[in-house]
KEDO-779600 format. One line per 5 residues: number of its first residue (from 1); their letters; for each residue x, y, z of N, C-alpha, C, O. Coordinates in steps of 0.2 Angstrom, whole numbers, padded with zeros to 4 digits. Layout:
// residues N
NUM = A = X:Y:Z:X:Y:Z:X:Y:Z:X:Y:Z  ...
END
This chain:
// residues 185
1 = MSPRA = 0045:0022:-0106:0044:0025:-0099:0041:0020:-0093:0036:0018:-0092  0045:0020:-0089:0044:0014:-0082:0037:0013:-0080:0034:0017:-0080  0034:0004:-0078:0028:0005:-0075:0027:0009:-0073:0022:0013:-0074  0034:0010:-0066:0031:0016:-0062:0027:0021:-0062:0022:0023:-0059  0032:0024:-0067:0031:0031:-0069:0023:0033:-0073:0020:0038:-0074
6 = LPWPC = 0021:0028:-0074:0013:0027:-0077:0009:0031:-0074:0007:0031:-0068  0006:0037:-0079:-0002:0038:-0073:-0006:0034:-0072:-0008:0030:-0076  -0006:0033:-0065:-0012:0031:-0061:-0017:0031:-0060:-0019:0037:-0059  -0022:0027:-0059:-0026:0023:-0064:-0024:0025:-0074:-0026:0030:-0077  -0021:0022:-0075:-0022:0025:-0084:-0029:0028:-0086:-0034:0024:-0086
11 = PNVVP = -0030:0033:-0088:-0038:0032:-0092:-0039:0033:-0100:-0043:0035:-0104  -0032:0028:-0100:-0032:0026:-0109:-0035:0018:-0105:-0037:0014:-0110  -0036:0016:-0100:-0040:0010:-0100:-0044:0008:-0096:-0045:0010:-0090  -0047:0002:-0100:-0054:0003:-0094:-0051:-0004:-0092:-0048:-0007:-0096  -0054:-0005:-0085:-0052:-0012:-0084:-0054:-0016:-0081:-0059:-0014:-0078
16 = EMAPV = -0054:-0023:-0081:-0059:-0029:-0083:-0059:-0028:-0075:-0055:-0025:-0072  -0065:-0032:-0073:-0067:-0032:-0067:-0063:-0040:-0063:-0063:-0045:-0067  -0061:-0041:-0059:-0062:-0049:-0055:-0067:-0047:-0050:-0067:-0041:-0047  -0072:-0055:-0049:-0076:-0053:-0046:-0076:-0056:-0037:-0078:-0061:-0034  -0074:-0049:-0035:-0076:-0051:-0026:-0080:-0045:-0024:-0080:-0039:-0026
21 = AAILA = -0084:-0049:-0019:-0088:-0044:-0017:-0087:-0051:-0007:-0091:-0056:-0005  -0080:-0048:-0004:-0081:-0052:0003:-0081:-0048:0011:-0076:-0045:0013  -0087:-0048:0016:-0082:-0045:0022:-0075:-0047:0025:-0072:-0051:0022  -0074:-0046:0027:-0066:-0044:0030:-0068:-0047:0037:-0069:-0052:0040  -0069:-0040:0039:-0070:-0040:0046:-0077:-0039:0048:-0081:-0039:0043
26 = RTEET = -0080:-0039:0055:-0087:-0039:0055:-0089:-0038:0063:-0088:-0043:0066  -0093:-0033:0066:-0093:-0036:0073:-0102:-0034:0073:-0106:-0034:0068  -0104:-0032:0079:-0111:-0029:0079:-0110:-0021:0077:-0116:-0019:0075  -0107:-0018:0077:-0107:-0011:0077:-0103:-0009:0069:-0103:-0004:0066  -0101:-0014:0069:-0094:-0013:0063:-0093:-0019:0056:-0091:-0024:0057
31 = VVAVT = -0095:-0015:0047:-0092:-0019:0044:-0085:-0018:0042:-0082:-0013:0043  -0082:-0023:0037:-0075:-0018:0033:-0078:-0024:0029:-0079:-0029:0032  -0080:-0023:0020:-0081:-0026:0016:-0074:-0024:0008:-0072:-0018:0007  -0072:-0027:0006:-0069:-0026:-0003:-0073:-0030:-0008:-0075:-0036:-0008  -0073:-0023:-0012:-0077:-0025:-0018:-0075:-0022:-0024:-0073:-0016:-0024
36 = GIRAY = -0077:-0027:-0029:-0075:-0024:-0035:-0067:-0022:-0037:-0066:-0016:-0037  -0060:-0029:-0038:-0057:-0026:-0038:-0056:-0026:-0048:-0057:-0030:-0052  -0055:-0020:-0047:-0052:-0018:-0057:-0046:-0019:-0059:-0042:-0016:-0057  -0045:-0024:-0065:-0038:-0026:-0066:-0037:-0021:-0073:-0041:-0020:-0077  -0029:-0019:-0071:-0023:-0015:-0077:-0019:-0020:-0078:-0018:-0026:-0076
41 = PVGFG = -0016:-0016:-0082:-0011:-0019:-0085:-0006:-0020:-0079:-0003:-0026:-0078  -0004:-0011:-0075:0000:-0013:-0071:-0004:-0014:-0064:-0009:-0010:-0065  -0004:-0015:-0063:-0010:-0012:-0057:-0017:-0013:-0055:-0021:-0012:-0059  -0019:-0016:-0050:-0029:-0016:-0049:-0028:-0012:-0043:-0024:-0012:-0038  -0036:-0010:-0045:-0041:-0005:-0038:-0047:-0009:-0034:-0051:-0013:-0037
46 = FTLHL = -0048:-0007:-0028:-0052:-0009:-0026:-0057:-0003:-0021:-0056:0003:-0020  -0063:-0007:-0020:-0069:-0002:-0015:-0067:-0005:-0008:-0067:-0011:-0006  -0065:0000:-0003:-0068:-0002:0003:-0073:-0001:0007:-0074:0005:0009  -0077:-0005:0011:-0085:-0003:0012:-0084:-0002:0020:-0084:-0008:0023  -0083:0003:0024:-0087:0003:0029:-0091:0003:0032:-0092:0009:0032
51 = RLRDI = -0095:0000:0035:-0104:0003:0037:-0102:0002:0044:-0101:-0003:0048  -0103:0007:0044:-0104:0006:0054:-0109:0010:0058:-0111:0015:0056  -0114:0006:0065:-0120:0010:0068:-0122:0015:0074:-0127:0017:0076  -0115:0016:0077:-0116:0019:0084:-0110:0023:0083:-0106:0023:0087  -0109:0025:0080:-0106:0035:0077:-0111:0040:0081:-0117:0042:0080
56 = RRRHG = -0110:0041:0084:-0114:0047:0088:-0114:0055:0085:-0109:0058:0083  -0119:0057:0084:-0119:0065:0079:-0116:0067:0079:-0111:0067:0075  -0116:0070:0086:-0107:0075:0091:-0103:0073:0086:-0100:0076:0082  -0102:0068:0087:-0094:0064:0084:-0094:0064:0077:-0089:0065:0073  -0102:0063:0074:-0102:0062:0066:-0095:0066:0063:-0090:0063:0062
61 = REFWP = -0093:0075:0062:-0089:0077:0058:-0083:0079:0059:-0079:0083:0057  -0083:0075:0065:-0074:0075:0067:-0071:0067:0067:-0066:0065:0070  -0076:0063:0063:-0075:0055:0062:-0072:0053:0056:-0076:0053:0051  -0067:0052:0055:-0064:0049:0047:-0060:0044:0049:-0056:0046:0053  -0060:0039:0048:-0057:0031:0050:-0051:0033:0044:-0048:0028:0044
66 = FHELG = -0049:0037:0039:-0043:0035:0035:-0037:0040:0038:-0039:0045:0039  -0033:0038:0038:-0027:0043:0040:-0025:0048:0035:-0023:0053:0036  -0026:0045:0029:-0027:0049:0022:-0030:0056:0021:-0028:0060:0017  -0036:0058:0025:-0040:0065:0024:-0044:0066:0031:-0049:0068:0032  -0039:0063:0036:-0041:0064:0042:-0038:0069:0047:-0035:0074:0044
71 = PHRSP = -0037:0068:0055:-0033:0074:0057:-0029:0071:0060:-0026:0074:0065  -0027:0063:0059:-0022:0057:0061:-0018:0060:0054:-0022:0062:0050  -0014:0061:0053:-0009:0060:0046:-0002:0056:0045:0001:0054:0040  0000:0057:0053:0008:0053:0055:0005:0050:0062:0000:0050:0066  0012:0045:0063:0009:0041:0069:0009:0044:0074:0008:0049:0073
76 = PWPEE = 0011:0044:0080:0008:0037:0080:0001:0038:0081:-0002:0043:0083  -0002:0031:0078:-0010:0031:0076:-0014:0027:0082:-0013:0022:0086  -0019:0031:0082:-0025:0032:0087:-0029:0027:0085:-0028:0025:0079  -0032:0025:0090:-0036:0017:0088:-0042:0017:0082:-0044:0013:0079  -0044:0025:0082:-0049:0025:0077:-0047:0025:0071:-0050:0028:0067
81 = VLRLT = -0041:0023:0069:-0036:0023:0060:-0038:0016:0059:-0037:0011:0062  -0040:0016:0054:-0040:0008:0051:-0034:0006:0050:-0031:0010:0053  -0032:0003:0049:-0027:-0003:0049:-0029:-0007:0041:-0034:-0010:0041  -0025:-0007:0037:-0026:-0013:0029:-0021:-0015:0025:-0017:-0011:0021  -0020:-0020:0026:-0014:-0020:0023:-0013:-0025:0015:-0018:-0028:0017
86 = VQFAD = -0011:-0027:0010:-0011:-0032:0003:-0006:-0035:0006:-0001:-0032:0007  -0009:-0041:0006:-0003:-0043:0004:-0003:-0051:-0002:-0008:-0054:-0004  0005:-0050:-0006:0006:-0054:-0010:0008:-0061:-0009:0011:-0062:-0004  0007:-0065:-0012:0006:-0071:-0012:0015:-0073:-0011:0017:-0077:-0007  0020:-0069:-0014:0026:-0071:-0014:0029:-0066:-0007:0034:-0063:-0007
91 = GRSVN = 0026:-0065:-0001:0027:-0062:0006:0026:-0056:0006:0026:-0053:0011  0025:-0051:-0003:0028:-0045:-0003:0018:-0039:0002:0012:-0040:0002  0020:-0037:0005:0015:-0032:0005:0015:-0022:0006:0020:-0018:0006  0010:-0022:0006:0011:-0012:0008:0004:-0014:0011:0000:-0018:0009  0003:-0011:0017:0000:-0007:0020:-0004:0004:0020:-0001:0009:0021
96 = ILDAP = -0008:0002:0020:-0011:0009:0018:-0008:0016:0023:-0010:0022:0021  -0002:0016:0030:-0002:0019:0035:0008:0016:0033:0013:0016:0037  0008:0014:0027:0015:0018:0023:0017:0023:0021:0014:0025:0016  0022:0027:0025:0021:0033:0023:0027:0030:0014:0032:0026:0014  0022:0035:0009:0028:0034:0003:0037:0040:0004:0039:0046:0005
101 = SGEPQ = 0037:0038:0003:0048:0039:0004:0047:0044:-0001:0043:0044:-0005  0052:0049:-0001:0052:0055:-0008:0058:0050:-0012:0063:0053:-0014  0060:0045:-0012:0065:0043:-0014:0064:0036:-0022:0058:0035:-0022  0066:0034:-0026:0062:0033:-0028:0062:0025:-0028:0068:0022:-0029  0055:0021:-0027:0054:0015:-0025:0059:0008:-0032:0061:0007:-0038
106 = DPEMP = 0059:0003:-0026:0060:-0004:-0033:0052:-0008:-0035:0049:-0012:-0031  0050:-0004:-0042:0047:-0008:-0046:0044:-0011:-0044:0038:-0009:-0043  0045:-0018:-0042:0044:-0024:-0040:0041:-0024:-0033:0037:-0029:-0031  0043:-0018:-0028:0038:-0017:-0022:0032:-0014:-0022:0031:-0009:-0026  0026:-0016:-0019:0021:-0016:-0021:0020:-0006:-0016:0022:-0004:-0011
111 = MISSG = 0016:-0004:-0021:0013:0003:-0017:0006:0005:-0014:0002:0001:-0017  0004:0008:-0011:-0005:0008:-0012:-0007:0015:-0013:-0004:0019:-0010  -0014:0018:-0017:-0012:0024:-0016:-0021:0023:-0016:-0024:0018:-0017  -0022:0030:-0013:-0030:0031:-0012:-0033:0036:-0014:-0030:0040:-0017  -0041:0036:-0015:-0047:0042:-0017:-0047:0043:-0025:-0043:0043:-0030
116 = PGTGG = -0054:0042:-0022:-0056:0049:-0019:-0062:0044:-0015:-0065:0039:-0017  -0063:0047:-0008:-0069:0044:-0002:-0074:0047:-0003:-0075:0053:-0005  -0080:0043:-0001:-0085:0045:0004:-0087:0044:0011:-0085:0039:0014  -0092:0048:0014:-0094:0043:0018:-0097:0048:0023:-0093:0054:0023  -0101:0048:0027:-0107:0053:0029:-0113:0048:0034:-0112:0043:0036
121 = GVEGW = -0120:0050:0035:-0124:0048:0039:-0127:0051:0044:-0125:0056:0046  -0133:0046:0046:-0136:0051:0053:-0136:0046:0055:-0132:0045:0060  -0140:0039:0052:-0143:0033:0059:-0136:0030:0060:-0134:0029:0066  -0134:0028:0054:-0128:0023:0053:-0123:0029:0051:-0123:0035:0050  -0117:0024:0049:-0112:0030:0043:-0109:0024:0041:-0108:0019:0042
126 = SFDME = -0108:0029:0034:-0103:0022:0028:-0101:0027:0025:-0102:0033:0024  -0094:0022:0024:-0088:0025:0021:-0085:0022:0015:-0083:0017:0017  -0082:0022:0009:-0081:0019:0005:-0074:0024:0003:-0074:0030:0004  -0068:0019:0000:-0061:0022:-0002:-0063:0018:-0005:-0065:0012:-0005  -0061:0021:-0010:-0054:0020:-0018:-0046:0016:-0017:-0041:0020:-0018
131 = YRVRP = -0046:0014:-0017:-0036:0009:-0018:-0034:0008:-0024:-0038:0005:-0027  -0030:0008:-0026:-0027:0007:-0033:-0016:0002:-0027:-0014:0003:-0021  -0016:-0001:-0031:-0010:-0005:-0031:-0007:-0008:-0038:-0009:-0010:-0044  -0001:-0008:-0033:0006:-0009:-0040:0008:-0011:-0037:0006:-0010:-0031  0014:-0016:-0039:0010:-0017:-0047:0006:-0026:-0047:0004:-0028:-0041
136 = LPPPG = 0004:-0028:-0051:0000:-0032:-0051:0001:-0041:-0046:0007:-0041:-0045  -0001:-0043:-0045:-0001:-0049:-0039:0001:-0052:-0043:0000:-0051:-0049  0007:-0058:-0037:0009:-0066:-0044:0002:-0071:-0042:-0003:-0070:-0038  0005:-0075:-0046:-0001:-0080:-0047:-0003:-0082:-0038:0002:-0083:-0035  -0008:-0083:-0034:-0009:-0088:-0027:-0012:-0082:-0023:-0013:-0076:-0025
141 = PLAFS = -0012:-0086:-0019:-0016:-0080:-0015:-0017:-0073:-0013:-0016:-0074:-0007  -0017:-0069:-0014:-0018:-0061:-0015:-0026:-0059:-0008:-0032:-0058:-0008  -0019:-0058:0001:-0021:-0058:0005:-0027:-0050:0006:-0027:-0048:0000  -0029:-0047:0009:-0031:-0039:0012:-0033:-0043:0021:-0038:-0047:0023  -0028:-0040:0025:-0030:-0040:0031:-0031:-0031:0035:-0028:-0026:0033
146 = CAWPG = -0036:-0031:0040:-0036:-0030:0042:-0037:-0029:0050:-0038:-0034:0053  -0036:-0021:0054:-0036:-0020:0060:-0040:-0014:0062:-0039:-0010:0058  -0044:-0013:0067:-0045:-0006:0070:-0049:-0007:0077:-0055:-0008:0079  -0042:-0008:0081:-0043:-0007:0085:-0050:-0001:0090:-0053:-0004:0095  -0052:0004:0090:-0057:0008:0089:-0061:0004:0089:-0063:0002:0095
151 = RGIPT = -0063:0001:0083:-0070:-0001:0083:-0070:-0008:0084:-0074:-0011:0080  -0066:-0013:0089:-0065:-0020:0093:-0065:-0022:0087:-0069:-0027:0086  -0060:-0021:0082:-0059:-0028:0077:-0052:-0029:0078:-0048:-0025:0079  -0051:-0036:0077:-0041:-0039:0079:-0041:-0039:0071:-0046:-0038:0067  -0034:-0041:0071:-0032:-0042:0063:-0036:-0048:0059:-0034:-0054:0061
156 = SRMEV = -0041:-0048:0054:-0047:-0051:0050:-0040:-0051:0044:-0036:-0046:0043  -0041:-0057:0041:-0038:-0059:0035:-0043:-0061:0031:-0047:-0066:0033  -0045:-0060:0025:-0049:-0064:0021:-0041:-0065:0013:-0035:-0063:0013  -0046:-0070:0007:-0038:-0071:0002:-0042:-0072:-0003:-0047:-0075:-0001  -0043:-0069:-0010:-0043:-0068:-0017:-0039:-0072:-0020:-0033:-0072:-0017
161 = DGGAV = -0039:-0077:-0026:-0035:-0078:-0030:-0033:-0073:-0035:-0037:-0070:-0040  -0023:-0072:-0033:-0022:-0066:-0037:-0021:-0067:-0043:-0022:-0062:-0047  -0020:-0075:-0050:-0020:-0076:-0054:-0026:-0076:-0057:-0026:-0078:-0062  -0033:-0074:-0053:-0038:-0072:-0058:-0037:-0064:-0058:-0038:-0060:-0062  -0034:-0063:-0052:-0032:-0053:-0056:-0027:-0051:-0062:-0028:-0047:-0066
166 = RAAAD = -0021:-0056:-0062:-0019:-0055:-0067:-0023:-0058:-0074:-0023:-0056:-0080  -0025:-0062:-0072:-0031:-0064:-0078:-0036:-0060:-0081:-0036:-0060:-0087  -0040:-0056:-0076:-0044:-0050:-0078:-0038:-0044:-0078:-0039:-0038:-0076  -0033:-0044:-0079:-0030:-0037:-0082:-0028:-0040:-0091:-0028:-0037:-0096  -0026:-0046:-0090:-0024:-0047:-0098:-0030:-0044:-0101:-0029:-0041:-0105
171 = TAVTL = -0034:-0045:-0099:-0042:-0042:-0106:-0045:-0037:-0102:-0051:-0036:-0102  -0041:-0033:-0099:-0042:-0026:-0099:-0041:-0024:-0106:-0038:-0026:-0110  -0047:-0017:-0108:-0044:-0014:-0115:-0042:-0007:-0114:-0044:-0002:-0111  -0033:-0007:-0119:-0032:0000:-0119:-0036:0003:-0128:-0038:0003:-0134  -0035:0006:-0123:-0043:0011:-0131:-0038:0016:-0133:-0040:0021:-0136
176 = WPDDP = -0030:0016:-0133:-0027:0020:-0139:-0022:0019:-0139:-0019:0024:-0137  -0016:0011:-0142:-0011:0008:-0141:-0007:0012:-0142:-0002:0009:-0140  -0007:0019:-0144:0000:0025:-0145:0000:0030:-0141:0003:0035:-0141  -0005:0027:-0136:-0005:0034:-0131:0000:0034:-0127:0000:0030:-0123  0007:0039:-0128:0009:0040:-0126:0012:0041:-0118:0018:0040:-0116
181 = YCSDD = 0006:0044:-0114:0006:0043:-0107:0004:0038:-0104:0002:0039:-0098  0002:0031:-0106:0000:0026:-0105:0004:0020:-0107:0001:0015:-0105  0009:0019:-0111:0012:0013:-0115:0017:0014:-0109:0017:0019:-0105  0022:0008:-0109:0028:0006:-0103:0031:0004:-0110:0035:0000:-0110  0029:0005:-0116:0037:0004:-0122:0042:0009:-0122:0047:0008:-0125
END
């Protein structure tokens, strides 16, 4: 089975953590942060945290900053939708707004998937969304960039060590090596 066809994330693997807790962008009313990179043999996951201070109560139920589960599921993207890109050191990248094609993709091209996510609040709002990226990044800088026009955030970027993510993946624990659903043999 090709790595692209493997279940993601594989329930047969306990990921290793690459220590990351960084603020990607910040304004007086909004914070975007990336934490907890979980490395698997075929890719990695992370949590995107959003903290908002000024969502009006009457807009709260309609406000969802992610295109995946909100009312905005196709372009043109309104300013309220967050844009997030993950870029590898070799220039390959993937954006959460990239629509997956129905055609088989090059296994070396990054793909991103989301879920689960949570959100809500009364005085301040918080949203946490899980993302998974395949394949593993090459050594060198692994960049996270975001823009959120509706929240006054211009393109902001931070880098982590892609080699550290790869090293963490090497120590992820495969529970049952003979599991046919999570092996690329």
